[in-house]
N, C-alpha and C positions, 0 to 999 in steps of 0.2 A: 241363802241370801237374805238381806233385810228387805222386808216389804215396805217399811216406812209407815208413817201415819196415814190412816185411811182418809182420802179426800175425794172419793168417788162414791157418792150417796144418792140413790134414787128415792124420792119421797113417795108417800102413799098414793099420790095421784099419777105417778109415772114420770114426773119431771125430775131432772137432775139439779141438785144444789150446785151453786158455783163452788169451785174447789176451795177458795179461801174460807167461805162460810162452813163448808163441810169439815175442813181441817180444824177450824176453831171449835166447833161442837165436839169433834172427836177428842181433841186435846183436853177440853173441859171435862168430858166424860172420864178420862183417865185421872185427872186431878181429884175428882170426887171418889173414884175407886181407891185411890191411894189414901184418901181420908178415911174411907171405910175400913181399909186394912189397918190403918193406924188405930182407929177406935177398937177394932177387933183385938189387936195386939195388947193395947193398954187396959182394956176392960174385959178381957176374956173370962175372968173369974166371976164377974158380976153380971155379964150379959145373959139374959134368959136364952135357953136353947131354942125357943120359938121365934126369936128375933130374926127378921128377914133383911138381907142385904138391900133388896129393892125398896123396902120401906125407908131405910136410911137414905138411899139415893134420891128418892122422891122428895124427902124433906130438904136435902141439900140443894136440889134443883129449885125448889120453891124459894129458899132463902136467896139464892143467886138471882132469880127472876125478880124478886121484890127489890133487892138492893140496886140492881142494874136497870130496873124498870123495863124489863124485857116483856114482849107480848106473850099471850097464852100459847102461841105456836112454839115458843122456845121450850116450854115445859114438855109439850107433846113430842117434839123432835128429840130432845135429850133422852126421854124415857124410851123412845123407840130405838135410838142408837145403842143404848146400854143393853138392850135385849140380845145383842150379839154375844153377850156373856154366856148365853145358853149353849153356844157351840163349844165353849171351853168346858162346860159342865157335861155336855151330852144330854142336857135336860132343860126344861123351862127355867129361865133365870129366876122366876118367882120362888123357886124351891131353895135357892142358895141361902144358907144360914149366915147371919152376920157374925155370930160368935166364932165361927170357924173359917172366916175368909182368909185370915193370915196363915193358918197351918197348911194351906193347900199346896205348898211347895215341898216341904220336907222338914229337916231338922236344924237348919242353920248352923250356928256355931256351937261348940261343945263347952259347957261350963260346969265345973264341979261334978263331972261324971254323968251328967244328964244332958240330953239334947234339947235345944230350944228352937222352936220354929222361927224361921226368918221371914218376916213380912216383906221386906224389900226384895228378897230373892224371888218371891212369887211374882211380883209385878215385873221385875226387871229381867228375870231369867226365863219365866214361862210365857207370859202374855203381855209384855211391855208394849208401849205404843210403837216401838220399832220391832214388830213381830218378825220372827225368822221363818223361812220356808226352805225345806230341804229339796232343792230343785233336782238334784241328781239321784234321789231316792237312796235307800240304804243297801242297794244290791252289792256294791263293792265291799262294804263292811261284812255282809253275810258271806260273800265269796272268800274273803280273807279268813274269816273264822273257820270256814269249812276246810280250807287248805291246812290250817293249824291242827284241827282236831281229827280229821278223817283218818290219819294214819296212827292215831294214838288212843282212840276210844272206840268202844263198841256202841255205835249209834243205832237206836231202834226208832224208826219213824212210823207213824200210823199205829202207834201202840197205846191203847187207852188203859190207863192204870185204874184198877177197880178196888184195890185194897192196899193199905199201908199199915203194917202191924208191927208194933214193938214186941219182939219175941222175948220169952222169959229168959233165954240164955244170952241175951244181948244181941245187938244188931237190929236191922229192919228187914222185914219180909215184905216183898212187893209182888203183887199179883196183877196180871193184865188180862184184858178181855180176849186176847188172841192165844191165851194159854201160857204165856210167859210166867215163870216163877223165878225169883232171885232173892239173895240176901245181900244187904249192903250195910256198911258202917255208918254212913251219913247220907242224907237226902236233902237236896235243894229243890223245894217245891216252887216252880215258876208258873203254875196255873194262874189264870186271871182271877181277880177278886170275885167276879160273877160266878165263875165255876166253883170257887170255894164256898160261896153262899149256898149252892145247891148240892154240894157233895161232901159236907162235913162227915157224913157217915162212912166215907172211905177210910177214915183214920180210926185205928183201934190200938189202945184205949182212945176215948174221945179227946179232941183237942182241949187244951187247958181253957178254963173259963175266961181267962183274960184274952186269949187269942180268939176264942169263939165270939166273945162280945164285940171285939174289934171288927171281925168279919161281918157280923150281923148289923152293926151300927153304921158303918160307912155306906155311902150311897154308890150306885153304879149306873152310869149313864148309857145312852144309846146314840152314838154319832155315826152316821153313815154318809156316803158320798155318791153323787151322781156325776158322771163324766159325759160330756157332749163334745164330739169332734165335728168340725166343719171343713169344707174344702179349703178355706183360707180364713185368716183372722180379719173378718170384715170390719170389726169394731176398732181396729187400729186406725188412728188418724193419719192422714196424708197431708203434708204441707209442701208448697211449691216455692222454690227459691227463684223467682222470676227475674231478680235483679242481678243475679250472679255474673252474667255476661252481657249486661246492658241490652238484652234482647237479641244479641247476635247468634245465640245458640238456644236450643230448647231448654226450658226451665228444668232444674234438677228436682226430682220428686223424692222426698224423704218420708219414710214411714216411722211414726212415733208409736211406741208400745203403749197400750192402754194400761192404766194402773192395775197392779196385780190383784189387789183386794178391793172388792166393791160390795156395798150394802144396798138391799132393797127393803125399805121400811114398810111394814104392815100394808101390803098391796090391797087396794080397794078396787082394782081393775081385773081381778082374777076370781070372781065370786063362784064361777062354775067349778073350778078345781081347787080353790083355796078359800072356802067360805069363812074360815076362822081368821083369815088375814095373817097367816104365819109369815114372819119376815124371812128374807132370803139373804144368803151371802155367797159370793162366788170368788173363785181364784181364776184369773186369766193366765193360761200357760203361754200366751203369746208374749208376755212381758218377761219371761224367764230368760236367762242368758243362754247363748249357744253352748253346747248343742242340744239343750233341753227344751228350748221354746218350740211350741207347736200350736196349730190353730184349734185350740180347745179351751173349754171352761169347765170348772168343777163346782158343783153346788154342795154345800153342807146341809144335811138334813138330820134332825134330831128331835127328841121329845115326841109329842103326839104327831107332829108333821112328819117326822122320820118314820114313825110306825105306819102312818098312812101311805107314804110313798113306797116303802119297801113291801108293804102288803099288797099294793096294786099289781106288782110284777113278780111276786114270789113264785118260784117254780117255773117261770117262763124261760125259754131259750133266749139268750141275749141277742141273737141274730134274727129273731122272729119278727115279722111285721107287727104283730100285736104288741110286743114289748116296745118296739120303736114308737109306735103310735101313742101308747099310753104315756110314755115319758115325754114325748114331744108335746102332746096336749098339755101336760102338767107344767112344763118349764118354758114353753113358748112365750107366755105372758111376760117373762122376765128377760130372756135373751133378745126378745123383739124390742126391748127398750134400749139396747146397746146402740152406740153411734153407728150411723151408716146402714142400719138395717133396712132391707128392701124385701118385702114378702115375695116378690116375683123374681128375685135374683137367685140363681143356683148357689152362689157362694154363701148365701144366708140360710141354706137348708142343711140341717145336720146329716152327716153321713154315717154316724155311729153313736151308740149309747152304751154305757156300762155303769152298773150300780153295784154297790156293796150291800151286804145284808148280815152284818155282825149280830144283829138282834135275833136272828134265827139260827145262830151257830152255837151249839151246846158247848163246844170246846172253848169258845170265847166267853162263855157264861151268859149268852144271850144279851150281849151289850158290848161296850167299848172300853170304858175306863172309869176310874174312881172319881166320885165327887162328894161334896160335903153339904148335904141339905140340912134344913132345920130338923131338929130331933136327933142329930148324930151324936150328941153327948160330947165328951172330952176327946177330941180327935188327936190332940197331942199324945194322950195316953194310948189311943188305938194304934197310931203309927209306931210308937215306941214298942208296943207289944209285937207287932208284925215284924219289925226290923230285928228284934232280939230272937224271935222264933222260940223253938224248944230245942235248940242245938245242944246246949250243955246238959240237959236232962234226958233228951230222947233222940238226939241226932237228927232232928228235923229243923230245917231252915226254910225261910221264905224269901223269894225275890220276885220282882215285877214292879210295874209302875206304882202299885199300891204300897211299896216299901221304899220308894225312891228317896235319895238324898235331896237336898234343897233344889228347888226349881224344876223337878222332874215329874211331878205327879201328872198322870194322864198323858205322858209322852213316851215315845220309843227311847229317847235319850235317857229318861229316868229309869226305864226298865233295864237298859244296858248298865247304867251306873249301879243299880241295885244288885245286879249279878256280880259285878266286881267286888262290891262290899261283902256279899255273902261268901264269895270265894275266899276273901281274906280271912273271914271268921272261921271257916272250915280249916283253912291252912294253919291258922294260929293254934288250933287244937293239937296239931301234929308238929309244932315248932317249925312250921314252914312259912316263910315270908313271901307273899305274892306281891310283886311290884307291878302295878298297873297304872 
């Protein structure tokens, strides 16, 4: 479902901006980000690898402030709002390179046999102002895939591959930690980029220098989530239609869903648990359509803040009192700013917490997804190398969000698309056309 433009923003003092002002700032932010991607696209060859997207953003904000005679508060709010970009990177927004803002989606349209990144696809398909949220989750897709493959393939789960060797007689020898050994004609490597960064030694002979450079140069972020469930969605507004029956019958009470996406800008009211004033962003599940709505909120945590939060509860049982207390102490400063909060009301007290910890998962590569920080080099070339793989020479292909077609970098959708593309390439080598 479409979340729409963010118009629910809590400022650094804990007060909520009026929705019209919030929407105006948010839409201006995206105008500047589109300008940044235009500049990145047009000047990619000349921009230094050290140029930062945030430096460009600050310069544009200052120009707008001067021409519109905006107060200093305008500059501060705009810079704090754009920090939400960090959630799309899984890292601090200050690390995003300007040179490679536009390649972040994939390869756009094909011209003359080479792929060209699509700037507009990144903004419009991946993180446009009308951002999309998968309310139903991907479980039905996974179940459907299982029904199709379970009767036709030998699927080994929980099997850690420790060696991929191109044999002298042709084919690929695969070895696993559980003792499995096997020979294959082709391999599609779907391991995350973070895993590849730490496990190039699995491949023998070594990966080509082109692919190795791509793996080492691209960034890899850490985005985790904290889920909090309440007895009911106390933050939803209630309005009374007292005039519906001219007072002859009780007024009709209607519950209006709270905006799905909300920002908390550099909180100065949580010094005990957030002394660095890391901004927060939440998704309210109460605003999702039936049957997926529920009385819960989800926090995005990433970068240093994410490392701090996941480290606080790492190894604890998620149903333990200590786990509950630590996360409640950490996130109460923010959920207590939601409408209708009453510290004495049972409906405002969390009943369950759950947090992810991808950055402590070695199979996830101790992180979440690809990003393009300063110093990444020519990301157009890096993505091209990973998409082409070494299939023609060594039978090794790559898939995953880091090889995604346009608009899919850092997303489950992109990972799915990349699998389809890799399957087509394998099939074409055997004169098999795969229609997906």
